[in-house]
Legacy VTK file of the C-alpha trace (Angstrom):
# vtk DataFile Version 3.0
C-alpha trace
ASCII
DATASET POLYDATA
POINTS 271 float
1.637 6.264 -33.260
2.646 2.631 -32.842
5.557 1.815 -30.581
7.229 -1.279 -32.022
9.137 -3.709 -29.786
12.849 -3.076 -29.324
13.861 -5.895 -26.946
11.871 -8.832 -28.349
14.345 -11.615 -28.983
16.612 -10.189 -26.276
14.849 -9.722 -22.934
12.059 -12.076 -23.995
11.384 -14.391 -26.946
10.872 -12.970 -30.391
7.871 -15.061 -31.460
4.355 -15.422 -30.106
4.727 -19.196 -29.860
7.870 -18.931 -27.749
6.406 -16.195 -25.530
3.268 -18.199 -24.844
5.327 -21.286 -24.032
7.543 -19.533 -21.503
4.729 -17.543 -19.889
2.733 -20.734 -19.445
5.532 -21.825 -17.112
5.626 -18.570 -15.166
1.939 -17.646 -14.876
-0.441 -19.633 -12.688
-3.962 -18.808 -13.827
-5.397 -20.828 -10.938
-3.571 -18.806 -8.250
-5.788 -16.962 -5.739
-6.475 -13.430 -6.967
-6.388 -10.187 -4.960
-8.063 -6.853 -5.577
-4.901 -4.839 -6.132
-4.199 -1.145 -6.369
-0.849 -2.071 -7.829
2.130 -4.375 -7.922
5.890 -4.491 -8.340
7.306 -6.685 -11.100
10.964 -7.032 -12.117
11.990 -6.214 -15.667
15.110 -8.228 -16.425
15.356 -10.898 -19.090
12.639 -13.488 -18.610
15.157 -16.253 -17.965
16.330 -14.333 -14.887
13.240 -12.601 -13.465
10.298 -14.143 -15.295
9.398 -16.519 -12.465
9.089 -13.630 -10.002
7.153 -11.442 -12.423
4.822 -14.307 -13.295
4.160 -15.139 -9.646
3.191 -11.526 -8.925
0.904 -10.991 -11.917
-0.761 -14.358 -11.269
-2.136 -12.984 -7.993
-3.829 -9.863 -9.379
-7.466 -9.434 -10.349
-7.214 -7.866 -13.772
-8.736 -4.488 -14.590
-9.234 -2.703 -17.898
-6.028 -0.638 -17.759
-2.541 -1.083 -16.343
-0.537 2.063 -15.625
3.047 0.842 -16.135
5.726 2.969 -14.466
9.382 2.284 -15.182
12.703 4.001 -14.492
14.723 5.578 -17.264
17.757 3.570 -18.361
18.513 5.549 -21.519
18.233 9.117 -20.242
16.364 10.071 -23.400
13.306 12.291 -23.639
11.423 14.196 -20.977
12.284 13.291 -17.365
8.691 12.363 -16.421
7.348 10.978 -19.631
3.833 9.714 -20.358
3.269 8.024 -23.724
-0.026 9.725 -24.597
-1.745 7.783 -27.372
-1.620 5.119 -30.059
-0.640 1.484 -29.539
2.265 -0.631 -28.334
3.184 -3.762 -30.256
4.796 -7.005 -29.114
4.989 -10.363 -30.922
1.646 -11.156 -29.217
-0.073 -8.259 -30.991
-0.955 -4.659 -30.211
-2.308 -3.095 -27.027
-4.072 0.234 -26.979
-2.873 3.149 -24.905
-5.610 4.472 -22.602
-5.332 7.948 -24.080
-7.966 9.546 -21.879
-6.244 8.362 -18.710
-2.737 9.181 -19.954
-3.733 12.728 -20.832
-5.592 13.176 -17.541
-2.419 12.228 -15.629
-0.491 14.818 -17.645
-3.178 17.414 -16.964
-3.219 16.819 -13.205
0.554 16.657 -12.650
2.885 19.642 -12.677
5.723 17.370 -13.816
4.392 14.642 -16.110
4.610 15.464 -19.803
3.517 13.848 -23.034
6.600 12.385 -24.665
7.625 9.527 -26.944
11.414 9.764 -26.909
11.935 8.480 -23.363
10.210 5.224 -24.326
11.763 4.452 -27.695
14.842 2.511 -26.512
13.538 1.649 -23.046
12.755 -1.917 -21.939
11.103 -1.242 -18.558
7.544 -0.942 -19.875
7.853 -3.199 -22.903
8.883 -6.354 -21.059
5.750 -6.237 -18.878
3.257 -6.092 -21.728
3.407 -9.763 -22.839
2.563 -10.836 -19.261
-0.574 -8.673 -19.474
-1.460 -9.800 -23.000
-1.117 -13.455 -22.047
-3.849 -13.036 -19.429
-5.999 -10.306 -21.028
-5.290 -9.691 -24.729
-7.507 -6.586 -24.836
-5.806 -4.886 -21.882
-5.028 -1.176 -22.213
-1.928 0.537 -20.873
-0.707 3.957 -19.762
3.105 3.904 -20.067
5.203 6.201 -17.846
8.996 6.550 -17.573
10.547 8.408 -14.628
14.066 9.817 -14.429
15.910 10.127 -11.144
14.562 12.911 -8.928
13.353 13.714 -5.412
10.740 11.704 -3.546
8.483 14.772 -3.494
8.215 14.785 -7.280
7.525 11.053 -7.392
4.793 11.569 -4.787
3.257 14.425 -6.753
3.022 12.208 -9.816
1.559 9.425 -7.660
-1.143 11.714 -6.331
-1.908 12.849 -9.903
-2.244 9.236 -11.056
-4.720 8.490 -8.275
-6.708 11.655 -9.008
-6.849 10.745 -12.697
-8.072 7.218 -11.959
-10.740 8.544 -9.591
-11.899 11.400 -11.809
-12.398 9.093 -14.786
-13.825 6.305 -12.600
-11.274 4.074 -14.298
-10.698 0.428 -13.364
-6.912 0.391 -13.281
-3.914 -1.341 -11.700
-0.581 0.468 -11.244
2.443 -1.632 -12.177
5.857 -0.504 -10.938
8.491 -2.042 -13.210
11.897 -2.376 -11.588
14.605 -4.540 -10.102
16.157 -4.563 -6.650
19.844 -4.588 -5.599
22.330 -4.652 -8.470
25.644 -6.538 -8.602
26.318 -7.514 -5.007
26.783 -10.981 -3.458
23.466 -12.805 -3.106
23.363 -12.783 0.703
24.095 -9.062 0.868
21.589 -8.332 -1.890
18.847 -10.253 -0.118
19.535 -8.519 3.211
19.371 -5.074 1.621
16.334 -5.932 -0.479
14.394 -7.147 2.546
14.987 -3.744 4.138
13.271 -2.156 1.142
10.518 -4.772 1.069
9.774 -4.121 4.740
9.042 -0.472 3.912
6.881 -1.533 0.961
4.810 -3.862 3.121
4.214 -0.978 5.533
3.093 1.198 2.576
5.655 3.724 3.780
7.219 5.695 0.940
9.111 7.934 3.365
10.716 4.957 5.089
11.600 3.472 1.703
13.239 6.758 0.747
15.195 6.917 4.004
16.461 3.362 3.582
17.232 3.918 -0.097
19.438 6.873 0.836
20.966 5.652 4.099
21.679 2.096 2.966
22.846 3.236 -0.501
20.385 0.874 -2.138
20.784 0.250 -5.854
17.161 -0.602 -6.601
16.106 0.869 -9.928
12.506 0.295 -8.796
12.816 3.118 -6.234
11.134 5.938 -8.197
8.308 3.811 -9.588
7.751 2.375 -6.095
7.436 5.741 -4.342
4.992 6.781 -7.067
3.068 3.508 -6.771
2.864 3.518 -2.967
1.615 7.116 -2.987
-1.050 6.408 -5.602
-2.029 3.076 -4.089
-2.681 4.627 -0.677
-4.820 7.331 -2.300
-6.752 4.556 -4.049
-7.443 2.631 -0.848
-4.522 0.234 -0.466
-4.798 -1.598 2.851
-1.636 -3.696 2.814
0.980 -5.415 0.716
2.432 -8.891 0.292
5.773 -10.170 -0.931
4.733 -12.885 -3.377
8.179 -14.049 -4.480
11.822 -13.044 -4.214
14.796 -14.400 -6.129
18.092 -13.214 -7.496
19.775 -13.774 -10.825
21.910 -16.307 -8.988
18.910 -18.610 -8.742
18.946 -18.801 -12.531
22.678 -18.757 -13.218
24.078 -20.516 -10.148
26.552 -17.643 -9.696
25.850 -15.895 -6.385
28.980 -13.751 -6.340
27.349 -10.767 -8.057
23.589 -10.792 -8.550
20.541 -8.661 -9.246
17.573 -9.016 -6.912
13.982 -9.432 -8.059
10.873 -8.912 -5.915
7.222 -9.460 -6.774
4.944 -7.487 -4.444
1.197 -6.875 -4.611
-0.439 -3.848 -2.987
-3.877 -4.907 -1.857
-7.037 -2.880 -1.477
-10.501 -3.639 -0.211
-13.423 -4.397 -2.520
-13.419 -6.326 -5.773
LINES 1 272
271 0 1 2 3 4 5 6 7 8 9 10 11 12 13 14 15 16 17 18 19 20 21 22 23 24 25 26 27 28 29 30 31 32 33 34 35 36 37 38 39 40 41 42 43 44 45 46 47 48 49 50 51 52 53 54 55 56 57 58 59 60 61 62 63 64 65 66 67 68 69 70 71 72 73 74 75 76 77 78 79 80 81 82 83 84 85 86 87 88 89 90 91 92 93 94 95 96 97 98 99 100 101 102 103 104 105 106 107 108 109 110 111 112 113 114 115 116 117 118 119 120 121 122 123 124 125 126 127 128 129 130 131 132 133 134 135 136 137 138 139 140 141 142 143 144 145 146 147 148 149 150 151 152 153 154 155 156 157 158 159 160 161 162 163 164 165 166 167 168 169 170 171 172 173 174 175 176 177 178 179 180 181 182 183 184 185 186 187 188 189 190 191 192 193 194 195 196 197 198 199 200 201 202 203 204 205 206 207 208 209 210 211 212 213 214 215 216 217 218 219 220 221 222 223 224 225 226 227 228 229 230 231 232 233 234 235 236 237 238 239 240 241 242 243 244 245 246 247 248 249 250 251 252 253 254 255 256 257 258 259 260 261 262 263 264 265 266 267 268 269 270
């Protein structure tokens, strides 16, 4: 099955020429690269969050497969949905789903299920793919969408992802797709977001969960991040770095009500 783009021309340009032109501004191919277990990239329209996303992906040593985990915005489909096969298309061409890895994650998790419906009208995975294609056109993906749930379920899926990567000896990077604080003044958003980033840099999913609940954080990246941190630690993550932070106010000039965007890489030893 081919998943055709649904937000091309909306969240990002609708033609290959336009995509390549804008990504050339956001992606620095000469940036120093890190061996990464994973990274956080925002998933808003490129004009708002593209600079942060580009800064983060510019710092990652590419592997064969990217496991892209996004939150559900539509509420459609299975709650913990893995797109199991086929290809995803963007104006830059098609990328192949790493079917063996996707199905291994489903096999090893008590919660993850094969499902297409959760992905059909969802932008969280789609908007990341052109960034990957721009750098490595033959990249493969394993798309996952997570509904809201408990941290324990996110952790279980994270452990399953790590087990799947290890069992298949797969060269993979886990990409959490999500934004930070939503619709608060820029100074308040930044203060709250730095509380979440602090927990990320400590690789502490429990602390992130506590702050998410106690501070009433509105970061849609929460579920993907708990899953990523859990998997990244299992895969040998040794630290994390905030590469870039901005808000939508940096693009619009309106700081009265913004969305926050963080680009974070989760580093591991080796190459």
